[in-house]
C-alpha positions in Angstrom: 14.9 -1.4 31.9 16.2 -1.6 28.3 14.0 0.0 25.7 12.9 -2.1 22.7 13.0 -0.7 19.2 10.1 -2.2 17.3 9.5 -2.8 13.6 7.5 0.3 12.7 4.4 0.3 10.5 5.4 2.6 7.7 1.9 2.6 6.1 -1.6 1.7 7.3 -1.6 -1.6 5.4 1.9 -2.7 6.3 2.0 -6.1 8.1 5.6 -7.1 7.5 8.8 -5.5 6.0 12.4 -6.2 5.1 15.1 -4.8 7.4 17.3 -4.1 4.5 20.2 -2.2 6.2 21.3 -1.1 9.7 22.9 2.3 9.8 24.1 1.8 13.4 25.9 -1.0 15.2 25.9 -2.4 18.8 27.5 0.1 21.1 26.6 3.2 19.1 24.9 6.1 20.8 21.8 7.3 19.2 19.6 10.3 19.8 16.0 11.1 18.9 15.8 11.8 15.2 18.9 9.9 14.2 18.4 7.6 11.1 19.1 4.1 12.4 17.9 1.7 9.6 16.4 1.3 6.2 13.2 -0.6 5.9 11.9 -2.0 2.6 8.1 -2.3 2.2 6.4 -3.9 -0.8 6.6 -0.6 -2.7 9.4 1.6 -1.3 12.6 1.8 0.8 12.3 4.2 3.7 14.7 5.5 6.4 13.7 4.9 10.0 14.5 7.4 12.8 15.0 6.7 16.5 12.4 8.1 18.7 14.2 7.5 22.0 17.9 7.9 22.9 20.5 5.6 24.4 23.1 3.0 23.4 22.4 0.3 21.0 22.7 -2.7 23.3 21.7 -5.5 21.0 20.6 -5.9 17.4 17.9 -8.6 17.5 17.2 -8.8 13.7 20.1 -8.8 11.3 20.0 -6.7 8.2 18.7 -8.4 5.1 16.0 -10.2 7.0 12.7 -10.5 5.1 9.1 -10.6 6.5 9.8 -9.0 9.8 6.3 -8.5 11.5 5.3 -5.0 12.5 5.9 -4.4 16.3 8.5 -7.2 16.5 11.6 -6.1 18.6 14.4 -5.5 16.1 16.9 -3.9 18.6 17.3 -2.9 22.2 18.4 0.5 23.6 20.2 0.8 26.9 19.6 3.8 29.1 22.0 5.6 31.5 23.7 3.2 33.8 22.6 0.1 32.0 24.9 -2.4 30.3 24.5 -5.5 28.2 23.8 -7.6 31.3 20.5 -5.8 31.6 19.4 -7.7 28.4 19.2 -11.1 30.3 15.8 -11.7 28.8 14.3 -10.7 25.6 12.4 -7.4 26.4 8.7 -7.5 25.9 7.2 -5.8 22.9 5.9 -2.8 24.9 4.0 -0.2 23.0 7.0 2.2 23.1 7.8 2.3 19.4 11.3 3.6 19.3 11.5 4.0 15.6 9.5 5.9 13.0 9.6 7.1 9.4 10.7 10.7 9.1 7.9 13.1 8.4 7.2 13.7 4.7 7.7 17.4 4.9 11.3 16.9 6.0 12.2 14.9 2.9 13.3 17.2 0.0 12.0 14.8 -2.7 8.4 14.7 -1.4 5.8 17.1 -2.6 4.3 19.4 0.0 0.9 17.7 0.0 0.2 14.8 2.3 1.9 13.4 5.4 3.8 10.2 5.4 4.9 10.3 9.0 4.4 7.3 11.2 2.0 7.5 14.1 3.6 9.0 17.2 4.0 6.4 20.0 1.8 6.5 23.1 3.3 5.8 26.5 2.3 2.5 28.1 0.1 3.1 31.1 1.4 1.4 34.2 -1.2 -1.1 35.5 -2.5 -0.1 38.9 -4.4 -3.3 39.4 -4.2 -6.8 38.0 -5.8 -6.9 34.5 -9.3 -8.2 34.5 -9.8 -11.6 33.0 -10.9 -11.3 29.4 -13.7 -13.4 27.9 -12.4 -16.7 26.6 -10.9 -16.5 23.2 -13.1 -18.2 20.6 -11.9 -21.6 19.7 -9.3 -21.5 16.9 -8.7 -17.8 17.2 -5.0 -16.8 17.4 -3.8 -15.3 20.7 -1.1 -12.7 20.3 1.5 -12.9 23.0 5.3 -12.4 23.3 7.4 -15.5 23.5 8.5 -14.6 27.1 4.8 -14.1 28.2 3.9 -17.5 26.7 6.8 -19.2 28.6 5.9 -17.6 31.9 2.2 -18.5 31.5 3.0 -22.1 30.6 5.3 -22.4 33.7 2.5 -21.2 35.9 -0.4 -23.1 34.2 -2.1 -19.8 33.2 -4.3 -19.8 30.2 -3.5 -16.9 27.9 -7.1 -16.8 26.8 -8.2 -15.3 30.1 -5.6 -12.5 30.2 -6.1 -9.1 28.7 -3.1 -7.8 26.8 -1.7 -4.3 27.3 0.8 -4.5 24.4 0.4 -3.2 20.9 -2.9 -4.2 19.4 -3.8 -6.1 22.6 -0.7 -8.3 22.6 -0.1 -10.1 25.9 3.3 -9.2 27.3 5.3 -10.2 30.4 3.8 -7.7 32.8 0.3 -8.9 31.9 1.1 -12.5 32.9 2.9 -11.4 36.1 -0.1 -9.3 37.1 -2.4 -12.2 36.5 -0.2 -14.5 38.7 -0.1 -11.8 41.4 -3.8 -11.3 41.2 -4.5 -15.0 41.7 -5.9 -15.7 38.3 -6.9 -19.4 38.3 -5.5 -21.7 35.7 -8.3 -22.2 33.2 -9.2 -25.7 32.2 -7.6 -26.3 28.9 -10.1 -26.7 26.0 -8.6 -28.1 22.9 -9.4 -25.6 20.2 -11.5 -26.7 17.3 -9.4 -26.7 14.1 -10.5 -23.9 11.8 -11.9 -24.9 8.4 -9.1 -25.9 6.1 -8.3 -23.4 3.3 -9.2 -24.5 -0.1 -6.3 -26.4 -1.6 -4.6 -24.8 -4.6 -5.5 -26.1 -8.0 -2.1 -27.6 -8.2 0.6 -27.7 -5.5 4.2 -26.4 -5.9 5.4 -30.0 -5.6 3.2 -31.1 -8.4 4.3 -28.2 -10.6 8.0 -29.1 -10.1 7.3 -32.7 -11.1 6.1 -31.5 -14.5 9.6 -30.2 -15.4 12.9 -32.0 -15.7 15.2 -31.3 -12.8 17.9 -28.8 -13.8 15.8 -27.3 -16.6 14.8 -24.4 -14.4 15.9 -22.2 -11.5 13.7 -21.0 -8.6 13.7 -17.2 -8.0 12.1 -16.5 -4.6 9.3 -14.0 -4.6 10.2 -10.6 -3.2 7.9 -8.6 -1.0 6.4 -6.6 -3.8 5.4 -9.7 -5.8 3.9 -11.3 -2.8 1.8 -8.3 -2.0 0.7 -8.0 -5.7 -0.3 -11.6 -5.7 -2.2 -11.3 -2.4 -4.1 -8.1 -3.4 -5.1 -9.2 -6.9 -6.3 -12.6 -5.6 -8.3 -10.7 -3.0 -9.7 -8.3 -5.7 -10.8 -11.0 -8.1 -12.2 -13.2 -5.3 -14.2 -10.6 -3.4 -15.1 -7.9 -6.0 -17.7 -8.7 -8.6 -16.1 -7.2 -11.7 -18.0 -6.3 -14.9 -16.7 -4.5 -17.9 -17.8 -1.8 -20.3 -15.8 -0.8 -23.5 -16.0 2.2 -25.8 -14.1 3.6 -28.8 -12.9 7.2 -28.5 -11.9 9.3 -31.4 -8.5 11.0 -30.7 -7.9 13.3 -33.6 -9.1 16.6 -32.0 -7.2 15.7 -28.8 -4.0 15.0 -30.7 -4.2 18.3 -32.5 -4.7 20.1 -29.2 -1.8 18.3 -27.7 0.5 19.4 -30.5 -0.6 23.0 -30.1 -0.2 23.0 -26.3 3.3 21.4 -26.4 4.4 23.7 -29.2 3.5 26.7 -27.1 5.2 25.4 -23.9 7.6 28.1 -22.5 11.3 27.1 -22.4 13.4 27.3 -19.3 17.0 28.6 -18.9 18.3 25.2 -20.1 16.3 25.6 -23.3 14.0 22.7 -22.4 10.2 23.1 -22.5 8.5 23.6 -19.2 6.2 20.6 -19.8 5.4 17.9 -22.3 1.8 16.7 -22.2 1.1 13.1 -23.2 -2.1 11.4 -24.2 -2.1 9.6 -20.9 -2.2 13.0 -19.1 -5.4 13.8 -21.1 -6.8 10.4 -20.0 -6.1 11.2 -16.3 -7.7 14.6 -16.6 -10.7 13.2 -18.6 -11.4 10.5 -16.1 -11.2 12.9 -13.2 -13.6 15.4 -14.8 -16.0 12.5 -15.7 -16.1 11.4 -12.1 -17.0 15.0 -11.1 -19.8 15.0 -13.7 -21.0 11.6 -12.5 -20.4 11.8 -8.7 -22.4 8.6 -8.0 -19.6 6.6 -9.6 -16.9 8.3 -7.6 -17.4 5.9 -4.7 -15.9 3.1 -2.5 -17.8 0.2 -1.3 -17.7 -0.7 2.4 -20.0 -3.1 4.3 -21.4 -0.3 6.5 -22.1 2.2 3.7 -20.9 3.8 0.5 -18.1 6.3 0.6 -18.9 9.1 -1.8 -15.7 11.0 -2.6 -15.7 14.7 -3.1 -12.4 14.8 -5.1 -11.2 12.8 -8.1 -7.9 11.2 -7.0 -6.6 9.2 -9.9 -4.0 6.4 -9.5 -1.9 5.7 -12.5 -0.2 2.3 -12.9 3.6 2.6 -13.4 5.6 -0.5 -14.4 8.8 -0.9 -12.3 11.3 -3.8 -12.0 9.6 -6.7 -10.4 6.0 -5.4 -10.6 4.1 -2.1 -10.6 3.1 0.7 -8.4 0.2 3.2 -8.6 1.1 6.8 -7.6 -2.0 8.9 -7.1 -2.6 12.3 -8.8 -4.7 14.1 -6.1 -7.6 16.3 -7.1 -6.7 15.7 -10.8 -10.0 17.4 -11.9 -8.8 20.8 -10.6 -5.2 20.5 -12.1 -4.0 21.8 -15.4 -2.6 19.3 -18.0 0.9 20.7 -17.6 0.7 20.2 -13.8 -0.4 16.6 -14.3 2.3 16.0 -16.8 5.1 17.2 -14.6 3.7 15.4 -11.5 3.5 12.1 -13.4 7.1 12.6 -14.8 8.3 13.0 -11.2 6.2 10.1 -9.9 7.4 7.7 -12.6 11.1 8.6 -12.1 10.9 8.1 -8.3 8.7 5.0 -8.6 11.4 3.2 -10.6 13.9 4.0 -7.8 11.4 3.0 -5.1 11.6 6.4 -3.6 7.8 7.1 -3.4 6.4 7.7 0.0 3.3 5.7 1.2 0.9 8.7 1.0 1.9 9.1 -2.7 0.7 5.7 -3.8 -2.0 4.7 -1.3 -5.7 5.6 -1.5 -7.2 7.3 -4.5 -10.7 7.0 -5.9 -10.1 5.3 -9.3 -7.1 4.3 -11.5 -5.8 4.2 -15.0 -3.8 1.4 -16.6 -2.4 2.3 -20.0 -0.8 -0.3 -22.2 -1.2 1.6 -25.5 2.5 2.4 -25.6 3.1 -1.4 -25.9 0.8 -1.7 -28.9 -2.0 -3.3 -26.9 -5.4 -2.6 -28.5 -7.8 -3.7 -25.8 -7.6 -5.3 -22.4 -9.5 -5.5 -19.1 -7.8 -4.4 -15.8 -8.3 -5.8 -12.3 -9.7 -3.3 -9.8 -7.3 -2.1 -7.2 -9.0 -1.9 -3.8 -10.4 0.3 -2.4 -11.3 1.7 -5.8 -14.6 0.9 -7.4 -13.4 1.5 -11.0 -10.3 1.2 -13.2 -9.9 2.3 -16.8 -7.8 0.2 -19.2 -6.5 2.2 -22.1 -5.4 0.8 -25.4 -3.3 2.2 -28.3 -4.6 5.0 -30.6 -4.8 3.5 -34.1 -5.9 4.7 -37.5 -9.1 2.8 -38.3 -11.8 3.2 -41.0 -15.1 4.6 -39.5 -18.4 5.5 -41.1 -19.3 9.2 -40.9 -22.3 10.5 -42.7 -22.6 7.3 -44.7 -19.0 7.6 -45.9 -15.9 5.7 -44.9 -13.3 7.9 -43.2 -10.0 7.3 -41.4 -9.9 8.4 -37.8 -7.5 7.7 -34.9 -9.4 5.5 -32.5 -8.6 4.5 -28.9 -10.4 1.6 -27.2 -10.9 1.9 -23.5 -12.5 -0.6 -21.0 -13.9 0.4 -17.7 -13.8 -2.3 -15.0 -16.3 -1.6 -12.2 -17.2 -3.1 -8.8 -20.9 -4.1 -9.4 -21.6 -3.7 -5.7 -21.0 0.1 -6.0 -21.4 0.9 -9.7 -24.3 -0.6 -11.7 -24.3 -1.1 -15.4 -26.2 2.1 -16.3 -24.1 4.2 -13.9 -20.9 2.7 -15.4 -22.2 3.5 -18.9 -22.9 7.1 -17.9 -19.4 7.5 -16.5 -17.8 6.0 -19.6 -20.0 8.3 -21.8 -18.8 11.3 -19.8 -15.2 10.2 -20.3 -15.6 9.7 -24.0 -17.1 13.2 -24.3 -14.1 14.7 -22.5 -11.6 12.8 -24.8 -13.5 13.7 -28.1 -14.1 17.3 -27.1 -11.0 18.0 -25.0 -11.3 21.7 -24.9 -14.6 21.4 -23.0 -12.9 19.8 -20.0 -10.5 22.6 -19.7 -13.2 25.2 -18.9 
């Protein structure tokens, strides 16, 4: 039987991807571990390796195809003694995932921490008896089944709602329908499903928008996968997370003096360049991480079953890239030196702009920083990036008049705004966290001990 190669899930949240390039063609022989394709997710482009071996009998999804669902058959491998005639029917999407992302430790550009490998496939158990009828699917709920399984079921008047699927994520495949027919599963009376509640209509439709502008005065640039995911996640965040905001002004003069001293004493390498260059943003990352350790009740994630209280401070940092942004995560930032954070962020930023980050490098984290100070922005509020409960928006450091000991003095002031998930971090707790951050910024030497 030909072996299907399925669209792999390259990250826990991946639902669809773009098959950007095939590195093999029909008739090529592949072995386990051979790189066969490049898959583009919303954040990165990754190579995919073959898990099985054989001849590429047929490429089902051409390169350049967008929005290919996870577990969809993208190609078919032929085994020994098989030829193209064996592909008479589209093979079912059996849970033999014949493609995976190479393990992170085998990629020279990846840091040692973390593991970006795709889950190893599990062999499909051969059914020894006809599948038991499943409870009827609730009206309006989608039934997942392969096209071939749907066709066979329709020809034999079998309701898919009474069949248990053995494919990936319970998907009904050909063998499930054939087993149901062999076992004498009765055709269930067809119940017309109740239409699900209609989704709220958008404030203004695309058609209505286009009518507002003269034809020929614009061009339509289709959204890429990154922009679609950003739109989906931010809409979800603002719709489901009750945001509230706390702002504070932080004096930077002592921090700036320490930064000059640290950078001035940086050792130089063989090329004459300093071993590190610490930025104000590196101090911000460190300060927020230390503040979360001092206020552990704010280092949390909300779930419906309970609060996740994190033991480490893993700080995501928003990095602008063409077409959107990505948030690489500095793991255990509270325990890292400023020079380590500086070099890690330099590497992340460079690879992020080339879309070379691995999923484990930008997923997760316990909080995030968004800094627009370098663009001259004084103050703004950021949208929380799930599953975080907080995000810190950082403005520019500016010379401002302040009153000290009843006298006006000029100081460098930076305004920061903490967005919090009110389900997880209440007002007083958020204020305590922001106070701890302010203390770290204004007395930077104290967070280094």
